[in-house]
Biopython code that builds the backbone (N, CA, C, O; Angstrom):
import numpy as np
from Bio.PDB.StructureBuilder import StructureBuilder

atoms = [
    (1, "MET", "N", (106.187, 98.516, 91.284)),
    (1, "MET", "CA", (107.442, 98.825, 91.920)),
    (1, "MET", "C", (107.637, 97.870, 93.099)),
    (1, "MET", "O", (106.752, 97.717, 93.940)),
    (2, "VAL", "N", (108.770, 97.252, 93.145)),
    (2, "VAL", "CA", (109.095, 96.312, 94.210)),
    (2, "VAL", "C", (109.817, 97.060, 95.324)),
    (2, "VAL", "O", (110.779, 97.787, 95.075)),
    (3, "ARG", "N", (109.350, 96.879, 96.533)),
    (3, "ARG", "CA", (109.992, 97.524, 97.667)),
    (3, "ARG", "C", (111.114, 96.628, 98.168)),
    (3, "ARG", "O", (110.918, 95.440, 98.424)),
    (4, "GLN", "N", (112.293, 97.224, 98.300)),
    (4, "GLN", "CA", (113.451, 96.490, 98.788)),
    (4, "GLN", "C", (113.297, 96.243, 100.295)),
    (4, "GLN", "O", (112.721, 97.071, 101.000)),
    (5, "PRO", "N", (113.800, 95.129, 100.781)),
    (5, "PRO", "CA", (113.747, 94.881, 102.224)),
    (5, "PRO", "C", (114.545, 95.943, 102.982)),
    (5, "PRO", "O", (115.530, 96.482, 102.477)),
    (6, "LEU", "N", (114.106, 96.224, 104.183)),
    (6, "LEU", "CA", (114.822, 97.183, 105.011)),
    (6, "LEU", "C", (116.157, 96.599, 105.449)),
    (6, "LEU", "O", (116.289, 95.391, 105.645)),
    (7, "THR", "N", (117.132, 97.469, 105.597)),
    (7, "THR", "CA", (118.428, 97.034, 106.102)),
    (7, "THR", "C", (118.345, 96.892, 107.619)),
    (7, "THR", "O", (117.405, 97.380, 108.245)),
    (8, "GLN", "N", (119.323, 96.227, 108.195)),
    (8, "GLN", "CA", (119.367, 96.094, 109.649)),
    (8, "GLN", "C", (119.450, 97.464, 110.314)),
    (8, "GLN", "O", (118.856, 97.674, 111.372)),
    (9, "GLU", "N", (120.178, 98.393, 109.707)),
    (9, "GLU", "CA", (120.286, 99.752, 110.249)),
    (9, "GLU", "C", (118.940, 100.455, 110.257)),
    (9, "GLU", "O", (118.617, 101.168, 111.208)),
    (10, "GLN", "N", (118.148, 100.260, 109.203)),
    (10, "GLN", "CA", (116.827, 100.875, 109.138)),
    (10, "GLN", "C", (115.878, 100.250, 110.165)),
    (10, "GLN", "O", (115.049, 100.947, 110.751)),
    (11, "ILE", "N", (115.997, 98.963, 110.378)),
    (11, "ILE", "CA", (115.185, 98.286, 111.388)),
    (11, "ILE", "C", (115.546, 98.814, 112.777)),
    (11, "ILE", "O", (114.664, 99.067, 113.597)),
    (12, "GLU", "N", (116.833, 98.977, 113.035)),
    (12, "GLU", "CA", (117.281, 99.516, 114.329)),
    (12, "GLU", "C", (116.803, 100.957, 114.514)),
    (12, "GLU", "O", (116.427, 101.349, 115.618)),
    (13, "ALA", "N", (116.818, 101.741, 113.440)),
    (13, "ALA", "CA", (116.311, 103.110, 113.524)),
    (13, "ALA", "C", (114.832, 103.108, 113.882)),
    (13, "ALA", "O", (114.379, 103.948, 114.659)),
    (14, "GLY", "N", (114.086, 102.176, 113.327)),
    (14, "GLY", "CA", (112.665, 102.046, 113.662)),
    (14, "GLY", "C", (112.463, 101.688, 115.129)),
    (14, "GLY", "O", (111.527, 102.167, 115.768)),
    (15, "ARG", "N", (113.334, 100.854, 115.653)),
    (15, "ARG", "CA", (113.250, 100.513, 117.083)),
    (15, "ARG", "C", (113.561, 101.730, 117.950)),
    (15, "ARG", "O", (112.924, 101.948, 118.980)),
    (16, "ARG", "N", (114.543, 102.517, 117.523)),
    (16, "ARG", "CA", (114.867, 103.741, 118.273)),
    (16, "ARG", "C", (113.699, 104.722, 118.232)),
    (16, "ARG", "O", (113.390, 105.371, 119.231)),
    (17, "LEU", "N", (113.050, 104.826, 117.064)),
    (17, "LEU", "CA", (111.877, 105.687, 116.955)),
    (17, "LEU", "C", (110.785, 105.209, 117.907)),
    (17, "LEU", "O", (110.175, 106.020, 118.605)),
    (18, "GLY", "N", (110.536, 103.916, 117.941)),
    (18, "GLY", "CA", (109.524, 103.374, 118.836)),
    (18, "GLY", "C", (109.805, 103.701, 120.286)),
    (18, "GLY", "O", (108.904, 104.089, 121.030)),
    (19, "ALA", "N", (111.059, 103.544, 120.689)),
    (19, "ALA", "CA", (111.441, 103.854, 122.068)),
    (19, "ALA", "C", (111.253, 105.339, 122.358)),
    (19, "ALA", "O", (110.793, 105.711, 123.438)),
    (20, "LEU", "N", (111.608, 106.184, 121.400)),
    (20, "LEU", "CA", (111.440, 107.621, 121.570)),
    (20, "LEU", "C", (109.965, 107.967, 121.729)),
    (20, "LEU", "O", (109.605, 108.772, 122.588)),
    (21, "LEU", "N", (109.108, 107.362, 120.903)),
    (21, "LEU", "CA", (107.669, 107.629, 120.986)),
    (21, "LEU", "C", (107.086, 107.152, 122.316)),
    (21, "LEU", "O", (106.276, 107.848, 122.929)),
    (22, "ARG", "N", (107.495, 105.975, 122.755)),
    (22, "ARG", "CA", (107.004, 105.471, 124.048)),
    (22, "ARG", "C", (107.401, 106.412, 125.175)),
    (22, "ARG", "O", (106.598, 106.709, 126.059)),
    (23, "ALA", "N", (108.641, 106.879, 125.139)),
    (23, "ALA", "CA", (109.104, 107.801, 126.173)),
    (23, "ALA", "C", (108.347, 109.127, 126.111)),
    (23, "ALA", "O", (107.989, 109.687, 127.148)),
    (24, "ALA", "N", (108.106, 109.624, 124.914)),
    (24, "ALA", "CA", (107.390, 110.890, 124.759)),
    (24, "ALA", "C", (105.931, 110.760, 125.194)),
    (24, "ALA", "O", (105.356, 111.689, 125.762)),
    (25, "ARG", "N", (105.352, 109.614, 124.926)),
    (25, "ARG", "CA", (103.954, 109.388, 125.312)),
    (25, "ARG", "C", (103.845, 109.236, 126.815)),
    (25, "ARG", "O", (102.830, 109.606, 127.405)),
    (26, "ALA", "N", (104.882, 108.693, 127.442)),
    (26, "ALA", "CA", (104.944, 108.485, 128.892)),
    (26, "ALA", "C", (103.697, 107.765, 129.385)),
    (26, "ALA", "O", (103.439, 106.628, 128.989)),
    (27, "HIS", "N", (102.939, 108.405, 130.226)),
    (27, "HIS", "CA", (101.765, 107.753, 130.817)),
    (27, "HIS", "C", (100.469, 108.109, 130.103)),
    (27, "HIS", "O", (99.380, 107.750, 130.551)),
    (28, "ARG", "N", (100.598, 108.815, 128.995)),
    (28, "ARG", "CA", (99.386, 109.154, 128.246)),
    (28, "ARG", "C", (98.857, 107.923, 127.531)),
    (28, "ARG", "O", (99.621, 107.044, 127.132)),
    (29, "ASP", "N", (97.575, 107.872, 127.378)),
    (29, "ASP", "CA", (96.899, 106.721, 126.789)),
    (29, "ASP", "C", (97.258, 106.555, 125.311)),
    (29, "ASP", "O", (97.136, 107.493, 124.523)),
    (30, "LEU", "N", (97.701, 105.351, 124.949)),
    (30, "LEU", "CA", (98.070, 105.037, 123.569)),
    (30, "LEU", "C", (96.917, 105.302, 122.622)),
    (30, "LEU", "O", (97.113, 105.876, 121.551)),
    (31, "THR", "N", (95.715, 104.889, 123.003)),
    (31, "THR", "CA", (94.544, 105.059, 122.140)),
    (31, "THR", "C", (94.256, 106.529, 121.877)),
    (31, "THR", "O", (93.937, 106.906, 120.749)),
    (32, "GLU", "N", (94.365, 107.351, 122.891)),
    (32, "GLU", "CA", (94.103, 108.778, 122.730)),
    (32, "GLU", "C", (95.136, 109.438, 121.821)),
    (32, "GLU", "O", (94.780, 110.246, 120.964)),
    (33, "ILE", "N", (96.405, 109.103, 122.000)),
    (33, "ILE", "CA", (97.452, 109.663, 121.139)),
    (33, "ILE", "C", (97.238, 109.207, 119.698)),
    (33, "ILE", "O", (97.365, 110.005, 118.769)),
    (34, "ALA", "N", (96.917, 107.941, 119.510)),
    (34, "ALA", "CA", (96.673, 107.423, 118.160)),
    (34, "ALA", "C", (95.508, 108.154, 117.500)),
    (34, "ALA", "O", (95.609, 108.567, 116.345)),
    (35, "ARG", "N", (94.419, 108.313, 118.217)),
    (35, "ARG", "CA", (93.248, 109.015, 117.643)),
    (35, "ARG", "C", (93.593, 110.461, 117.316)),
    (35, "ARG", "O", (93.205, 110.970, 116.264)),
    (36, "THR", "N", (94.316, 111.121, 118.205)),
    (36, "THR", "CA", (94.720, 112.508, 117.951)),
    (36, "THR", "C", (95.585, 112.594, 116.690)),
    (36, "THR", "O", (95.484, 113.553, 115.925)),
    (37, "ALA", "N", (96.429, 111.592, 116.483)),
    (37, "ALA", "CA", (97.302, 111.559, 115.304)),
    (37, "ALA", "C", (96.590, 111.051, 114.052)),
    (37, "ALA", "O", (97.145, 111.109, 112.955)),
    (38, "GLY", "N", (95.371, 110.557, 114.212)),
    (38, "GLY", "CA", (94.620, 110.068, 113.053)),
    (38, "GLY", "C", (95.072, 108.704, 112.569)),
    (38, "GLY", "O", (94.916, 108.372, 111.394)),
    (39, "ILE", "N", (95.635, 107.911, 113.477)),
    (39, "ILE", "CA", (96.039, 106.545, 113.123)),
    (39, "ILE", "C", (95.366, 105.580, 114.098)),
    (39, "ILE", "O", (94.823, 105.995, 115.122)),
    (40, "SER", "N", (95.407, 104.318, 113.777)),
    (40, "SER", "CA", (94.800, 103.334, 114.666)),
    (40, "SER", "C", (95.727, 103.049, 115.847)),
    (40, "SER", "O", (96.946, 103.174, 115.733)),
    (41, "PRO", "N", (95.144, 102.671, 116.970)),
    (41, "PRO", "CA", (95.984, 102.278, 118.100)),
    (41, "PRO", "C", (96.944, 101.140, 117.737)),
    (41, "PRO", "O", (98.075, 101.105, 118.220)),
    (42, "GLU", "N", (96.496, 100.218, 116.893)),
    (42, "GLU", "CA", (97.363, 99.113, 116.489)),
    (42, "GLU", "C", (98.564, 99.613, 115.695)),
    (42, "GLU", "O", (99.671, 99.099, 115.856)),
    (43, "THR", "N", (98.356, 100.614, 114.838)),
    (43, "THR", "CA", (99.475, 101.189, 114.086)),
    (43, "THR", "C", (100.480, 101.818, 115.037)),
    (43, "THR", "O", (101.685, 101.614, 114.891)),
    (44, "LEU", "N", (99.995, 102.585, 116.013)),
    (44, "LEU", "CA", (100.910, 103.192, 116.976)),
    (44, "LEU", "C", (101.628, 102.117, 117.779)),
    (44, "LEU", "O", (102.823, 102.237, 118.050)),
    (45, "ARG", "N", (100.923, 101.091, 118.154)),
    (45, "ARG", "CA", (101.549, 99.985, 118.897)),
    (45, "ARG", "C", (102.653, 99.339, 118.062)),
    (45, "ARG", "O", (103.723, 99.026, 118.585)),
    (46, "LYS", "N", (102.403, 99.141, 116.787)),
    (46, "LYS", "CA", (103.413, 98.541, 115.901)),
    (46, "LYS", "C", (104.632, 99.449, 115.756)),
    (46, "LYS", "O", (105.766, 98.971, 115.743)),
    (47, "ILE", "N", (104.400, 100.747, 115.648)),
    (47, "ILE", "CA", (105.523, 101.681, 115.538)),
    (47, "ILE", "C", (106.327, 101.662, 116.828)),
    (47, "ILE", "O", (107.556, 101.595, 116.797)),
    (48, "GLU", "N", (105.636, 101.722, 117.966)),
    (48, "GLU", "CA", (106.325, 101.764, 119.254)),
    (48, "GLU", "C", (107.120, 100.496, 119.552)),
    (48, "GLU", "O", (108.137, 100.549, 120.244)),
    (49, "THR", "N", (106.666, 99.362, 119.034)),
    (49, "THR", "CA", (107.380, 98.107, 119.291)),
    (49, "THR", "C", (108.397, 97.778, 118.207)),
    (49, "THR", "O", (109.094, 96.767, 118.300)),
    (50, "GLY", "N", (108.491, 98.619, 117.180)),
    (50, "GLY", "CA", (109.465, 98.385, 116.121)),
    (50, "GLY", "C", (108.986, 97.437, 115.040)),
    (50, "GLY", "O", (109.747, 97.107, 114.130)),
    (51, "ARG", "N", (107.737, 96.990, 115.120)),
    (51, "ARG", "CA", (107.214, 96.099, 114.077)),
    (51, "ARG", "C", (106.835, 96.854, 112.808)),
    (51, "ARG", "O", (106.602, 96.242, 111.766)),
    (52, "LEU", "N", (106.771, 98.176, 112.891)),
    (52, "LEU", "CA", (106.545, 99.036, 111.733)),
    (52, "LEU", "C", (107.665, 100.078, 111.742)),
    (52, "LEU", "O", (107.460, 101.217, 112.161)),
    (53, "PRO", "N", (108.863, 99.673, 111.272)),
    (53, "PRO", "CA", (110.045, 100.518, 111.431)),
    (53, "PRO", "C", (110.130, 101.715, 110.498)),
    (53, "PRO", "O", (110.965, 102.596, 110.704)),
    (54, "SER", "N", (109.291, 101.765, 109.485)),
    (54, "SER", "CA", (109.386, 102.901, 108.559)),
    (54, "SER", "C", (108.001, 103.482, 108.280)),
    (54, "SER", "O", (107.480, 103.354, 107.172)),
    (55, "PRO", "N", (107.406, 104.125, 109.293)),
    (55, "PRO", "CA", (106.092, 104.733, 109.068)),
    (55, "PRO", "C", (106.189, 105.872, 108.066)),
    (55, "PRO", "O", (107.267, 106.423, 107.844)),
    (56, "SER", "N", (105.070, 106.221, 107.467)),
    (56, "SER", "CA", (105.070, 107.292, 106.470)),
    (56, "SER", "C", (105.413, 108.629, 107.117)),
    (56, "SER", "O", (105.252, 108.823, 108.322)),
    (57, "PHE", "N", (105.883, 109.532, 106.286)),
    (57, "PHE", "CA", (106.231, 110.867, 106.769)),
    (57, "PHE", "C", (105.010, 111.547, 107.377)),
    (57, "PHE", "O", (105.115, 112.202, 108.415)),
    (58, "GLY", "N", (103.862, 111.396, 106.740)),
    (58, "GLY", "CA", (102.637, 111.990, 107.265)),
    (58, "GLY", "C", (102.305, 111.479, 108.655)),
    (58, "GLY", "O", (101.854, 112.241, 109.509)),
    (59, "THR", "N", (102.526, 110.196, 108.885)),
    (59, "THR", "CA", (102.281, 109.620, 110.207)),
    (59, "THR", "C", (103.234, 110.228, 111.227)),
    (59, "THR", "O", (102.823, 110.546, 112.343)),
    (60, "ILE", "N", (104.488, 110.392, 110.862)),
    (60, "ILE", "CA", (105.477, 110.996, 111.756)),
    (60, "ILE", "C", (105.071, 112.431, 112.090)),
    (60, "ILE", "O", (105.158, 112.848, 113.245)),
    (61, "VAL", "N", (104.630, 113.185, 111.086)),
    (61, "VAL", "CA", (104.205, 114.572, 111.309)),
    (61, "VAL", "C", (103.033, 114.611, 112.282)),
    (61, "VAL", "O", (103.029, 115.398, 113.228)),
    (62, "ARG", "N", (102.042, 113.759, 112.046)),
    (62, "ARG", "CA", (100.860, 113.754, 112.917)),
    (62, "ARG", "C", (101.206, 113.317, 114.338)),
    (62, "ARG", "O", (100.639, 113.836, 115.299)),
    (63, "LEU", "N", (102.133, 112.364, 114.480)),
    (63, "LEU", "CA", (102.562, 111.954, 115.815)),
    (63, "LEU", "C", (103.309, 113.078, 116.519)),
    (63, "LEU", "O", (103.140, 113.277, 117.722)),
    (64, "SER", "N", (104.128, 113.808, 115.784)),
    (64, "SER", "CA", (104.845, 114.929, 116.409)),
    (64, "SER", "C", (103.846, 115.958, 116.929)),
    (64, "SER", "O", (104.044, 116.530, 118.001)),
    (65, "GLN", "N", (102.790, 116.190, 116.187)),
    (65, "GLN", "CA", (101.767, 117.136, 116.629)),
    (65, "GLN", "C", (100.993, 116.590, 117.825)),
    (65, "GLN", "O", (100.748, 117.315, 118.790)),
    (66, "ALA", "N", (100.608, 115.321, 117.767)),
    (66, "ALA", "CA", (99.831, 114.715, 118.858)),
    (66, "ALA", "C", (100.622, 114.674, 120.158)),
    (66, "ALA", "O", (100.055, 114.801, 121.243)),
    (67, "LEU", "N", (101.939, 114.496, 120.042)),
    (67, "LEU", "CA", (102.787, 114.405, 121.225)),
    (67, "LEU", "C", (103.420, 115.749, 121.596)),
    (67, "LEU", "O", (104.147, 115.860, 122.583)),
    (68, "ASN", "N", (103.126, 116.767, 120.779)),
    (68, "ASN", "CA", (103.668, 118.102, 121.020)),
    (68, "ASN", "C", (105.197, 118.085, 121.019)),
    (68, "ASN", "O", (105.842, 118.691, 121.873)),
    (69, "LEU", "N", (105.755, 117.379, 120.044)),
    (69, "LEU", "CA", (107.208, 117.273, 119.881)),
    (69, "LEU", "C", (107.634, 117.982, 118.607)),
    (69, "LEU", "O", (106.906, 117.938, 117.615)),
    (70, "PRO", "N", (108.785, 118.632, 118.603)),
    (70, "PRO", "CA", (109.290, 119.173, 117.338)),
    (70, "PRO", "C", (109.529, 118.022, 116.349)),
    (70, "PRO", "O", (110.026, 116.961, 116.727)),
    (71, "LEU", "N", (109.179, 118.242, 115.117)),
    (71, "LEU", "CA", (109.318, 117.203, 114.100)),
    (71, "LEU", "C", (110.756, 116.703, 114.007)),
    (71, "LEU", "O", (110.982, 115.503, 113.857)),
    (72, "HIS", "N", (111.724, 117.600, 114.093)),
    (72, "HIS", "CA", (113.122, 117.169, 113.962)),
    (72, "HIS", "C", (113.514, 116.194, 115.079)),
    (72, "HIS", "O", (114.437, 115.399, 114.902)),
    (73, "HIS", "N", (112.840, 116.244, 116.201)),
    (73, "HIS", "CA", (113.123, 115.311, 117.299)),
    (73, "HIS", "C", (112.814, 113.875, 116.871)),
    (73, "HIS", "O", (113.524, 112.945, 117.253)),
    (74, "LEU", "N", (111.759, 113.697, 116.081)),
    (74, "LEU", "CA", (111.398, 112.351, 115.621)),
    (74, "LEU", "C", (112.266, 111.885, 114.455)),
    (74, "LEU", "O", (112.204, 110.720, 114.064)),
    (75, "ALA", "N", (113.066, 112.778, 113.903)),
    (75, "ALA", "CA", (113.982, 112.389, 112.826)),
    (75, "ALA", "C", (115.297, 111.840, 113.370)),
    (75, "ALA", "O", (116.019, 111.147, 112.653)),
    (76, "THR", "N", (115.615, 112.138, 114.622)),
    (76, "THR", "CA", (116.920, 111.744, 115.155)),
    (76, "THR", "C", (117.194, 110.247, 115.094)),
    (76, "THR", "O", (118.346, 109.876, 114.870)),
    (77, "PRO", "N", (116.212, 109.356, 115.277)),
    (77, "PRO", "CA", (116.545, 107.931, 115.184)),
    (77, "PRO", "C", (117.050, 107.512, 113.802)),
    (77, "PRO", "O", (117.723, 106.490, 113.667)),
    (78, "TYR", "N", (116.722, 108.304, 112.778)),
    (78, "TYR", "CA", (117.104, 107.941, 111.417)),
    (78, "TYR", "C", (118.379, 108.626, 110.955)),
    (78, "TYR", "O", (118.884, 108.315, 109.877)),
    (79, "GLN", "N", (118.905, 109.539, 111.736)),
    (79, "GLN", "CA", (120.135, 110.192, 111.337)),
    (79, "GLN", "C", (121.283, 109.204, 111.425)),
    (79, "GLN", "O", (121.325, 108.357, 112.316)),
    (80, "ASN", "N", (122.195, 109.323, 110.507)),
    (80, "ASN", "CA", (123.331, 108.388, 110.386)),
    (80, "ASN", "C", (122.901, 107.001, 109.956)),
    (80, "ASN", "O", (123.668, 106.048, 110.090)),
    (81, "THR", "N", (121.678, 106.869, 109.437)),
    (81, "THR", "CA", (121.206, 105.617, 108.870)),
    (81, "THR", "C", (121.275, 105.750, 107.354)),
    (81, "THR", "O", (120.695, 106.682, 106.797)),
    (82, "PRO", "N", (121.968, 104.845, 106.675)),
    (82, "PRO", "CA", (122.080, 104.952, 105.223)),
    (82, "PRO", "C", (120.713, 104.943, 104.559)),
    (82, "PRO", "O", (119.872, 104.099, 104.868)),
    (83, "ALA", "N", (120.494, 105.869, 103.660)),
    (83, "ALA", "CA", (119.247, 105.920, 102.908)),
    (83, "ALA", "C", (119.262, 104.894, 101.799)),
    (83, "ALA", "O", (120.308, 104.585, 101.229)),
    (84, "LYS", "N", (118.075, 104.365, 101.499)),
    (84, "LYS", "CA", (117.978, 103.445, 100.373)),
    (84, "LYS", "C", (117.968, 104.263, 99.093)),
    (84, "LYS", "O", (117.390, 105.349, 99.043)),
    (85, "SER", "N", (118.605, 103.738, 98.068)),
    (85, "SER", "CA", (118.625, 104.438, 96.808)),
    (85, "SER", "C", (117.270, 104.315, 96.126)),
    (85, "SER", "O", (116.574, 103.312, 96.281)),
    (86, "VAL", "N", (116.907, 105.335, 95.376)),
    (86, "VAL", "CA", (115.642, 105.365, 94.653)),
    (86, "VAL", "C", (115.925, 104.949, 93.226)),
    (86, "VAL", "O", (116.898, 105.377, 92.606)),
    (87, "GLY", "N", (115.032, 104.093, 92.722)),
    (87, "GLY", "CA", (115.156, 103.747, 91.317)),
    (87, "GLY", "C", (115.508, 102.385, 91.088)),
    (87, "GLY", "O", (115.643, 101.967, 89.938)),
]
sb = StructureBuilder()
sb.init_structure("model")
sb.init_model(0)
sb.init_chain("A")
sb.init_seg("    ")
for serial, (resi, resn, name, xyz) in enumerate(atoms, 1):
    if name == "N":
        sb.init_residue(resn, " ", resi, " ")
    sb.init_atom(name, np.array(xyz, "f"), 0.0, 1.0, " ", f" {name:<3s}", serial, name[0])
structure = sb.get_structure()
């Protein structure tokens, strides 16, 4: 299966997610949040900087738990972003 390139809107949504995560993490240590979420610090760094604009749903769930945020809060950057068609 070939993965289609992300649209500009999806890339922007990833940047918004990164900004939201950075703000939620505030002064807490990136490494500690990453370990609590079960991901590498580099993965969290990539998400926060927008270099990984579409993390897996499981990663989003674990980050919401690690940051003590409601899951729907982490979905807001993707609302009003056109979904890619499947198939």
